[in-house]
C-alpha positions as CSV (number, residue, x, y, z in Angstrom):
1,M,50.1,-26.9,0.6
2,N,48.8,-30.5,1.0
3,T,50.8,-33.7,0.8
4,I,50.3,-34.3,-2.9
5,S,51.2,-30.7,-3.7
6,K,54.3,-31.0,-1.6
7,L,55.4,-34.1,-3.4
8,K,54.8,-32.5,-6.8
9,F,56.6,-29.3,-5.7
10,S,59.6,-31.3,-4.4
11,S,59.8,-33.3,-7.6
12,S,59.7,-30.2,-9.7
13,I,62.5,-28.6,-7.6
14,L,64.8,-31.5,-8.1
15,K,64.1,-31.5,-11.8
16,K,64.4,-27.7,-12.3
17,A,67.7,-27.5,-10.4
18,K,69.3,-29.9,-12.8
19,E,67.8,-28.0,-15.8
20,F,69.4,-24.9,-14.4
21,G,72.8,-26.6,-14.3
22,A,73.2,-28.5,-11.0
23,D,74.8,-32.0,-11.3
24,L,73.3,-33.1,-7.9
25,V,70.4,-31.8,-5.9
26,G,68.7,-32.9,-2.7
27,I,66.5,-31.8,0.1
28,A,67.1,-31.8,3.9
29,D,64.9,-30.9,6.9
30,V,65.9,-27.7,8.7
31,D,65.2,-28.9,12.2
32,E,67.2,-32.1,11.7
33,L,70.1,-30.1,10.1
34,K,70.3,-28.0,13.2
35,E,71.3,-31.2,15.1
36,S,73.9,-32.3,12.6
37,P,77.5,-32.8,13.7
38,S,79.0,-29.5,12.5
39,H,76.2,-27.4,13.9
40,T,76.4,-29.0,17.3
41,A,80.2,-29.2,17.5
42,A,81.0,-25.8,16.1
43,P,80.2,-23.8,19.3
44,K,82.7,-25.9,21.2
45,I,85.5,-25.4,18.7
46,S,87.8,-22.4,18.0
47,P,86.2,-20.0,15.4
48,V,89.4,-20.3,13.4
49,E,89.2,-24.1,13.3
50,V,85.5,-23.9,12.4
51,G,86.5,-21.6,9.5
52,Q,84.3,-18.8,10.7
53,R,85.6,-15.3,10.2
54,E,84.6,-12.1,12.0
55,G,80.9,-11.4,11.7
56,D,77.7,-10.7,13.5
57,L,77.2,-14.3,14.6
58,E,78.8,-16.3,17.5
59,P,81.1,-19.2,16.7
60,G,79.1,-22.0,15.1
61,E,75.9,-20.0,15.2
62,A,73.8,-20.0,12.0
63,A,71.2,-17.4,11.0
64,W,68.2,-19.6,10.3
65,P,65.5,-17.8,8.3
66,E,62.3,-17.5,10.3
67,G,59.8,-20.1,9.1
68,G,62.4,-22.0,7.1
69,K,61.5,-25.7,6.9
70,S,63.5,-27.3,4.1
71,V,67.0,-26.8,2.7
72,I,67.6,-27.4,-1.0
73,V,71.2,-28.3,-1.6
74,T,72.8,-28.2,-5.1
75,A,76.2,-29.4,-6.2
76,I,78.3,-29.0,-9.3
77,S,81.0,-31.4,-10.4
78,H,84.6,-30.0,-10.4
79,P,86.5,-32.8,-12.3
80,E,90.2,-33.0,-12.4
81,D,90.3,-32.3,-16.2
82,K,88.5,-29.0,-15.7
83,P,90.6,-27.4,-12.9
84,E,89.7,-23.9,-14.1
85,L,86.3,-24.3,-12.5
86,D,88.0,-23.9,-9.1
87,W,90.5,-21.1,-10.0
88,W,90.1,-17.6,-8.5
89,H,90.5,-14.8,-10.9
90,G,91.9,-11.9,-8.8
91,K,89.1,-11.2,-6.3
92,H,86.5,-12.8,-8.5
93,S,85.2,-16.1,-7.2
94,P,85.8,-19.3,-9.3
95,P,83.6,-20.0,-12.3
96,G,82.2,-23.1,-10.6
97,N,80.9,-21.1,-7.7
98,Q,79.5,-18.5,-10.0
99,K,77.6,-21.2,-11.8
100,L,76.3,-22.5,-8.5
101,V,75.1,-19.0,-7.5
102,T,73.3,-18.8,-10.9
103,V,71.6,-22.2,-10.3
104,I,70.3,-21.1,-6.9
105,K,69.1,-17.7,-8.2
106,E,67.3,-19.2,-11.1
107,L,65.7,-21.8,-8.9
108,I,64.5,-19.0,-6.5
109,K,63.2,-17.0,-9.5
110,W,61.3,-20.1,-10.8
111,I,59.7,-20.8,-7.4
112,N,58.7,-17.1,-6.9
113,N,57.1,-17.1,-10.4
114,N,55.3,-20.4,-10.0
115,Y,54.6,-20.8,-6.3
116,E,53.8,-17.3,-4.9
117,E,52.7,-18.8,-1.6
118,V,56.2,-20.2,-1.0
119,E,58.8,-18.0,0.7
120,T,62.4,-18.5,-0.5
121,H,65.6,-17.6,1.3
122,Y,69.0,-17.2,-0.5
123,I,71.8,-18.6,1.7
124,P,75.2,-17.0,1.7
125,Y,78.3,-19.2,1.5
126,H,79.9,-18.1,4.8
127,V,78.3,-19.2,8.0
128,E,79.1,-15.9,9.7
129,K,77.3,-14.1,6.9
130,G,74.1,-16.1,7.3
131,G,75.1,-19.4,5.8
132,I,74.9,-23.0,7.0
133,F,77.3,-25.9,7.1
134,L,76.8,-27.1,3.6
135,K,78.6,-30.4,3.9
136,D,76.2,-31.5,6.7
137,A,73.2,-30.3,4.7
138,A,74.4,-32.2,1.6
139,V,74.8,-35.4,3.7
140,M,71.3,-35.1,5.1
141,A,70.0,-34.4,1.6
142,G,71.4,-37.7,0.4
143,L,74.3,-36.3,-1.8
144,G,77.0,-38.4,-0.1
145,C,78.9,-38.7,3.2
146,I,81.6,-36.8,5.0
147,G,84.9,-38.5,4.1
148,R,88.1,-38.9,6.0
149,N,89.4,-35.9,4.0
150,N,86.7,-33.8,5.8
151,L,85.0,-33.2,2.4
152,L,81.7,-34.3,1.1
153,V,82.2,-37.5,-0.9
154,S,79.5,-38.2,-3.5
155,P,78.9,-41.6,-5.2
156,E,78.9,-39.9,-8.6
157,Y,81.9,-37.5,-8.4
158,G,83.8,-38.4,-5.2
159,P,84.9,-35.2,-3.3
160,R,85.2,-33.2,-6.5
161,V,82.1,-31.2,-6.1
162,R,81.1,-27.7,-4.8
163,L,77.9,-26.8,-2.9
164,R,75.4,-24.1,-2.4
165,A,71.9,-24.0,-0.8
166,M,68.7,-22.2,-0.3
167,I,65.8,-22.6,2.2
168,V,62.0,-22.6,1.7
169,D,59.2,-22.3,4.2
170,V,57.6,-25.6,3.2
171,E,58.2,-28.9,4.9
172,L,59.3,-31.2,2.0
173,P,60.2,-34.9,2.2
174,P,64.0,-35.2,2.7
175,T,65.9,-37.1,0.0
176,G,68.5,-38.5,2.4
177,P,70.6,-39.4,4.1
178,I,71.9,-42.5,2.2
179,T,73.8,-45.6,3.2
180,F,77.1,-44.7,1.5
181,D,80.5,-44.8,3.2
182,P,83.4,-45.7,1.0
183,C,85.9,-44.4,3.6
184,S,85.2,-47.0,6.2
185,D,87.6,-49.5,4.5
186,C,89.6,-47.2,2.3
187,E,93.4,-47.0,2.2
188,E,93.2,-43.3,2.9
189,Y,95.0,-42.1,-0.3
190,C,93.8,-38.5,0.4
191,L,95.6,-38.3,3.8
192,E,98.9,-39.6,2.3
193,K,98.8,-36.8,-0.3
194,C,98.2,-33.9,2.1
195,P,101.3,-31.7,1.8
196,Q,100.8,-30.3,5.3
197,N,99.9,-33.6,7.1
198,S,96.6,-32.0,8.1
199,F,95.4,-35.3,9.6
200,G,98.5,-36.2,11.5
201,S,97.2,-36.3,15.0
202,I,94.0,-36.3,17.1
203,I,93.2,-32.7,18.1
204,Y,89.5,-33.1,19.1
205,D,88.3,-35.3,22.0
206,R,85.0,-37.1,21.6
207,E,84.2,-36.7,25.3
208,E,85.1,-33.1,25.4
209,I,83.0,-32.2,22.3
210,G,80.3,-34.6,23.3
211,Q,79.7,-36.5,20.0
212,E,81.1,-39.2,17.8
213,R,81.4,-37.4,14.5
214,L,84.2,-34.8,14.5
215,P,86.3,-33.0,11.9
216,G,88.0,-35.6,9.8
217,R,85.4,-38.0,11.2
218,I,87.7,-39.0,14.1
219,G,88.9,-35.5,15.2
220,D,92.2,-35.4,13.4
221,Y,91.5,-32.7,10.8
222,S,93.5,-29.4,11.4
223,R,92.1,-26.4,9.5
224,F,95.2,-24.5,10.7
225,K,97.5,-26.8,8.7
226,C,95.2,-26.9,5.7
227,N,95.2,-23.1,5.8
228,D,99.0,-23.0,5.8
229,Q,98.9,-24.7,2.4
230,M,96.4,-22.2,1.1
231,E,98.7,-19.4,2.2
232,K,101.6,-21.1,0.3
233,N,99.4,-21.3,-2.7
234,I,98.8,-17.6,-2.5
235,E,102.6,-16.9,-2.2
236,T,103.2,-19.1,-5.2
237,A,100.6,-17.3,-7.2
238,E,102.2,-13.9,-6.3
239,E,105.7,-15.2,-7.2
240,K,104.5,-16.5,-10.6
241,D,102.4,-13.4,-11.2
242,E,100.4,-15.3,-13.8
243,K,97.9,-12.8,-15.3
244,V,95.0,-13.7,-17.5
245,L,92.1,-11.7,-19.0
246,Y,89.0,-11.8,-16.9
247,E,86.4,-11.5,-19.7
248,P,83.4,-10.3,-17.7
249,S,85.2,-7.1,-16.7
250,G,87.9,-6.9,-19.3
251,E,90.7,-6.6,-16.7
252,M,93.9,-8.6,-16.4
253,V,93.9,-10.5,-13.1
254,Q,96.1,-12.9,-11.2
255,L,95.2,-16.6,-11.2
256,L,95.1,-18.4,-7.8
257,K,95.0,-22.2,-7.7
258,Y,94.4,-23.8,-4.3
259,C,95.7,-27.3,-3.4
260,R,93.3,-30.1,-4.2
261,N,95.4,-33.1,-3.5
262,C,92.9,-34.7,-1.2
263,E,90.3,-34.5,-3.9
264,F,92.3,-35.7,-6.9
265,S,93.8,-38.7,-5.0
266,C,90.4,-40.0,-4.0
267,P,89.3,-42.9,-6.3
268,I,85.6,-42.5,-5.7
269,G,83.7,-41.1,-8.7
270,K,86.5,-41.8,-11.1
271,E,85.8,-44.0,-14.1
Protein backbone atom coordinates (compact mmCIF):
# COMPACT_ATOMS: atom_id res chain seq x y z
CA MET A 1 0.00 0.00 0.00
CA ASN A 2 1.62 3.28 -1.13
CA THR A 3 1.60 6.57 0.77
CA ILE A 4 -1.47 7.97 -0.99
CA SER A 5 -3.38 4.73 -0.42
CA LYS A 6 -2.41 4.75 3.27
CA LEU A 7 -3.67 8.31 3.70
CA LYS A 8 -6.96 7.41 2.02
CA PHE A 9 -7.26 4.24 4.10
CA SER A 10 -6.53 6.15 7.30
CA SER A 11 -9.09 8.84 6.48
CA SER A 12 -11.70 6.20 5.70
CA ILE A 13 -11.06 4.41 9.00
CA LEU A 14 -11.55 7.59 11.02
CA LYS A 15 -14.77 8.33 9.15
CA LYS A 16 -16.18 4.80 9.32
CA ALA A 17 -15.50 4.38 13.04
CA LYS A 18 -17.70 7.39 13.75
CA GLU A 19 -20.35 6.13 11.35
CA PHE A 20 -20.41 2.89 13.35
CA GLY A 21 -20.96 4.81 16.61
CA ALA A 22 -17.61 6.01 17.99
CA ASP A 23 -17.53 9.52 19.44
CA LEU A 24 -13.75 9.74 19.13
CA VAL A 25 -11.23 7.77 17.08
CA GLY A 26 -7.50 8.02 16.48
CA ILE A 27 -4.45 6.10 15.30
CA ALA A 28 -1.21 5.31 17.15
CA ASP A 29 2.02 3.63 16.07
CA VAL A 30 2.57 0.19 17.63
CA ASP A 31 6.34 0.55 18.05
CA GLU A 32 5.96 3.92 19.75
CA LEU A 33 3.18 2.57 21.97
CA LYS A 34 5.46 -0.19 23.22
CA GLU A 35 7.62 2.56 24.76
CA SER A 36 4.71 4.41 26.39
CA PRO A 37 4.70 5.02 30.20
CA SER A 38 2.36 2.18 31.19
CA HIS A 39 4.01 -0.42 28.99
CA THR A 40 7.49 0.42 30.29
CA ALA A 41 6.53 0.86 33.95
CA ALA A 42 4.17 -2.11 34.32
CA PRO A 43 6.89 -4.81 34.53
CA LYS A 44 8.33 -2.98 37.56
CA ILE A 45 5.00 -2.69 39.39
CA SER A 46 2.94 -5.27 41.29
CA PRO A 47 0.49 -7.12 38.98
CA VAL A 48 -2.33 -6.17 41.36
CA GLU A 49 -1.44 -2.50 41.12
CA VAL A 50 -1.17 -2.75 37.35
CA GLY A 51 -4.64 -4.26 37.35
CA GLN A 52 -3.50 -7.43 35.65
CA ARG A 53 -5.23 -10.63 36.67
CA GLU A 54 -3.94 -14.16 36.39
CA GLY A 55 -3.28 -15.11 32.80
CA ASP A 56 -0.77 -16.42 30.32
CA LEU A 57 1.31 -13.22 30.29
CA GLU A 58 3.86 -11.83 32.71
CA PRO A 59 3.06 -8.61 34.62
CA GLY A 60 2.94 -5.73 32.18
CA GLU A 61 3.55 -7.94 29.16
CA ALA A 62 1.34 -7.42 26.12
CA ALA A 63 0.59 -9.91 23.34
CA TRP A 64 1.42 -7.78 20.32
CA PRO A 65 0.08 -9.34 17.10
CA GLU A 66 2.84 -10.36 14.72
CA GLY A 67 3.14 -7.79 11.97
CA GLY A 68 0.92 -5.26 13.76
CA LYS A 69 1.87 -1.71 12.82
CA SER A 70 -0.95 0.64 13.83
CA VAL A 71 -3.46 0.79 16.69
CA ILE A 72 -6.90 2.19 15.98
CA VAL A 73 -8.41 3.53 19.21
CA THR A 74 -12.12 4.28 19.60
CA ALA A 75 -13.94 6.05 22.42
CA ILE A 76 -17.57 6.45 23.40
CA SER A 77 -18.81 9.24 25.64
CA HIS A 78 -20.32 8.22 29.00
CA PRO A 79 -22.03 11.46 30.12
CA GLU A 80 -23.26 11.96 33.65
CA ASP A 81 -26.87 12.18 32.46
CA LYS A 82 -26.62 8.68 30.94
CA PRO A 83 -25.18 6.66 33.85
CA GLU A 84 -26.79 3.46 32.58
CA LEU A 85 -24.09 3.22 29.90
CA ASP A 86 -21.68 2.22 32.68
CA TRP A 87 -23.94 -0.10 34.69
CA TRP A 88 -23.21 -3.80 34.88
CA HIS A 89 -26.26 -6.03 34.47
CA GLY A 90 -25.39 -9.15 36.44
CA LYS A 91 -22.41 -10.66 34.62
CA HIS A 92 -23.24 -8.79 31.44
CA SER A 93 -20.85 -5.94 30.63
CA PRO A 94 -22.19 -2.36 30.52
CA PRO A 95 -24.13 -1.17 27.45
CA GLY A 96 -21.38 1.35 26.68
CA ASN A 97 -18.76 -1.37 26.46
CA GLN A 98 -21.00 -3.53 24.31
CA LYS A 99 -21.44 -0.58 21.96
CA LEU A 100 -17.65 -0.18 21.78
CA VAL A 101 -17.23 -3.87 20.95
CA THR A 102 -19.80 -3.50 18.18
CA VAL A 103 -17.96 -0.48 16.74
CA ILE A 104 -14.67 -2.42 16.61
CA LYS A 105 -16.26 -5.52 15.12
CA GLU A 106 -18.07 -3.49 12.47
CA LEU A 107 -14.84 -1.68 11.64
CA ILE A 108 -12.97 -4.97 11.29
CA LYS A 109 -15.74 -6.34 9.08
CA TRP A 110 -15.63 -3.24 6.88
CA ILE A 111 -11.83 -3.42 6.50
CA ASN A 112 -11.95 -7.14 5.70
CA ASN A 113 -14.60 -6.55 3.04
CA ASN A 114 -12.92 -3.56 1.41
CA TYR A 115 -9.19 -4.08 2.00
CA GLU A 116 -8.53 -7.81 1.72
CA GLU A 117 -4.76 -7.23 1.78
CA VAL A 118 -4.96 -5.69 5.29
CA GLU A 119 -4.73 -8.00 8.30
CA THR A 120 -6.83 -6.95 11.28
CA HIS A 121 -6.52 -7.95 14.93
CA TYR A 122 -9.30 -7.69 17.51
CA ILE A 123 -7.81 -6.58 20.85
CA PRO A 124 -9.35 -7.91 24.10
CA TYR A 125 -9.92 -5.44 26.93
CA HIS A 126 -7.69 -7.09 29.57
CA VAL A 127 -3.92 -6.94 29.08
CA GLU A 128 -3.44 -10.45 30.44
CA LYS A 129 -5.83 -11.74 27.77
CA GLY A 130 -3.97 -10.11 24.91
CA GLY A 131 -4.97 -6.48 25.35
CA ILE A 132 -2.92 -3.29 25.53
CA PHE A 133 -2.86 -0.30 27.86
CA LEU A 134 -5.71 1.60 26.25
CA LYS A 135 -5.19 4.95 27.96
CA ASP A 136 -1.63 5.19 26.66
CA ALA A 137 -2.82 4.19 23.20
CA ALA A 138 -5.52 6.87 23.32
CA VAL A 139 -2.98 9.54 24.32
CA MET A 140 -0.66 8.59 21.48
CA ALA A 141 -3.64 8.59 19.09
CA GLY A 142 -4.45 12.17 20.06
CA LEU A 143 -7.65 11.59 22.03
CA GLY A 144 -6.46 13.42 25.15
CA CYS A 145 -4.01 13.14 28.04
CA ILE A 146 -3.66 11.10 31.22
CA GLY A 147 -5.14 13.22 33.99
CA ARG A 148 -4.31 13.51 37.66
CA ASN A 149 -7.20 11.09 38.24
CA ASN A 150 -5.23 8.46 36.26
CA LEU A 151 -7.90 8.48 33.56
CA LEU A 152 -7.82 9.60 29.97
CA VAL A 153 -9.08 13.21 29.85
CA SER A 154 -10.38 14.21 26.43
CA PRO A 155 -10.97 17.82 25.34
CA GLU A 156 -14.50 16.99 24.21
CA TYR A 157 -15.80 14.82 27.07
CA GLY A 158 -13.28 15.08 29.89
CA PRO A 159 -12.67 11.70 31.58
CA ARG A 160 -16.21 10.50 30.85
CA VAL A 161 -15.25 8.14 28.02
CA ARG A 162 -14.58 4.43 27.56
CA LEU A 163 -12.05 2.92 25.16
CA ARG A 164 -11.45 -0.07 22.90
CA ALA A 165 -8.90 -0.75 20.18
CA MET A 166 -7.85 -2.91 17.24
CA ILE A 167 -4.57 -3.35 15.34
CA VAL A 168 -3.81 -3.48 11.61
CA ASP A 169 -0.64 -4.57 9.81
CA VAL A 170 -0.32 -1.29 7.89
CA GLU A 171 1.87 1.59 9.03
CA LEU A 172 -0.56 4.51 9.13
CA PRO A 173 0.17 8.15 10.05
CA PRO A 174 -0.52 8.68 13.79
CA THR A 175 -3.17 11.24 14.73
CA GLY A 176 -1.44 12.28 17.95
CA PRO A 177 -0.34 13.01 20.53
CA ILE A 178 -1.79 16.50 21.04
CA THR A 179 -0.70 19.41 23.23
CA PHE A 180 -3.54 19.21 25.73
CA ASP A 181 -3.03 19.18 29.50
CA PRO A 182 -5.80 20.81 31.57
CA CYS A 183 -4.50 19.14 34.74
CA SER A 184 -1.27 21.11 34.91
CA ASP A 185 -2.95 24.06 36.65
CA CYS A 186 -6.20 22.44 37.84
CA GLU A 187 -7.55 22.64 41.40
CA GLU A 188 -7.74 18.81 41.48
CA TYR A 189 -11.47 18.50 42.09
CA CYS A 190 -11.26 14.81 41.19
CA LEU A 191 -8.81 13.99 43.99
CA GLU A 192 -10.92 15.78 46.59
CA LYS A 193 -13.98 13.71 45.66
CA CYS A 194 -12.28 10.31 45.90
CA PRO A 195 -14.03 8.44 48.76
CA GLN A 196 -10.95 6.26 49.40
CA ASN A 197 -8.28 8.99 49.16
CA SER A 198 -6.64 6.94 46.41
CA PHE A 199 -4.16 9.76 45.72
CA GLY A 200 -3.21 10.42 49.32
CA SER A 201 0.50 9.63 49.20
CA ILE A 202 3.39 8.92 46.84
CA ILE A 203 3.77 5.16 46.42
CA TYR A 204 5.98 4.99 43.31
CA ASP A 205 9.47 6.40 43.11
CA ARG A 206 10.61 7.95 39.82
CA GLU A 207 14.18 6.74 40.26
CA GLU A 208 13.10 3.22 41.18
CA ILE A 209 10.71 2.93 38.22
CA GLY A 210 13.09 4.82 35.96
CA GLN A 211 10.72 7.31 34.34
CA GLU A 212 8.88 10.57 34.95
CA ARG A 213 5.32 9.54 34.08
CA LEU A 214 3.86 7.29 36.76
CA PRO A 215 0.35 6.23 37.89
CA GLY A 216 -1.54 9.40 38.77
CA ARG A 217 1.20 11.24 36.83
CA ILE A 218 3.32 11.72 39.95
CA GLY A 219 3.15 8.20 41.40
CA ASP A 220 0.39 8.70 43.96
CA TYR A 221 -2.44 6.61 42.49
CA SER A 222 -3.27 3.49 44.50
CA ARG A 223 -5.27 0.85 42.64
CA PHE A 224 -5.66 -1.00 45.95
CA LYS A 225 -7.65 1.89 47.45
CA CYS A 226 -9.65 2.39 44.28
CA ASN A 227 -10.47 -1.31 44.27
CA ASP A 228 -11.64 -1.04 47.90
CA GLN A 229 -14.33 1.37 46.72
CA MET A 230 -15.34 -1.00 43.95
CA GLU A 231 -15.72 -3.79 46.51
CA LYS A 232 -17.95 -1.49 48.58
CA ASN A 233 -20.02 -0.79 45.48
CA ILE A 234 -20.50 -4.53 45.04
CA GLU A 235 -21.54 -4.92 48.69
CA THR A 236 -24.02 -2.04 48.34
CA ALA A 237 -25.51 -3.59 45.21
CA GLU A 238 -25.95 -6.92 46.99
CA GLU A 239 -27.61 -5.22 49.97
CA LYS A 240 -30.01 -3.26 47.76
CA ASP A 241 -30.64 -6.34 45.61
CA GLU A 242 -31.88 -4.05 42.83
CA LYS A 243 -33.08 -6.35 40.03
CA VAL A 244 -33.97 -5.27 36.51
CA LEU A 245 -34.94 -7.04 33.31
CA TYR A 246 -32.01 -7.68 31.01
CA GLU A 247 -33.83 -7.60 27.69
CA PRO A 248 -31.31 -9.47 25.50
CA SER A 249 -31.68 -12.63 27.61
CA GLY A 250 -35.04 -11.97 29.26
CA GLU A 251 -33.61 -12.63 32.74
CA MET A 252 -33.82 -10.57 35.90
CA VAL A 253 -30.33 -9.43 36.91
CA GLN A 254 -28.74 -7.32 39.60
CA LEU A 255 -27.55 -3.82 38.77
CA LEU A 256 -24.02 -2.84 39.74
CA LYS A 257 -23.00 0.82 39.68
CA TYR A 258 -19.33 1.59 40.29
CA CYS A 259 -18.04 4.87 41.74
CA ARG A 260 -17.40 7.60 39.18
CA ASN A 261 -16.71 10.55 41.48
CA CYS A 262 -13.40 11.39 39.83
CA GLU A 263 -15.11 11.55 36.45
CA PHE A 264 -18.16 13.55 37.41
CA SER A 265 -16.19 16.12 39.43
CA CYS A 266 -13.92 16.99 36.48
CA PRO A 267 -15.02 20.23 34.75
CA ILE A 268 -13.35 19.38 31.43
CA GLY A 269 -15.80 18.53 28.67
CA LYS A 270 -18.82 19.93 30.51
CA GLU A 271 -20.83 22.70 28.91
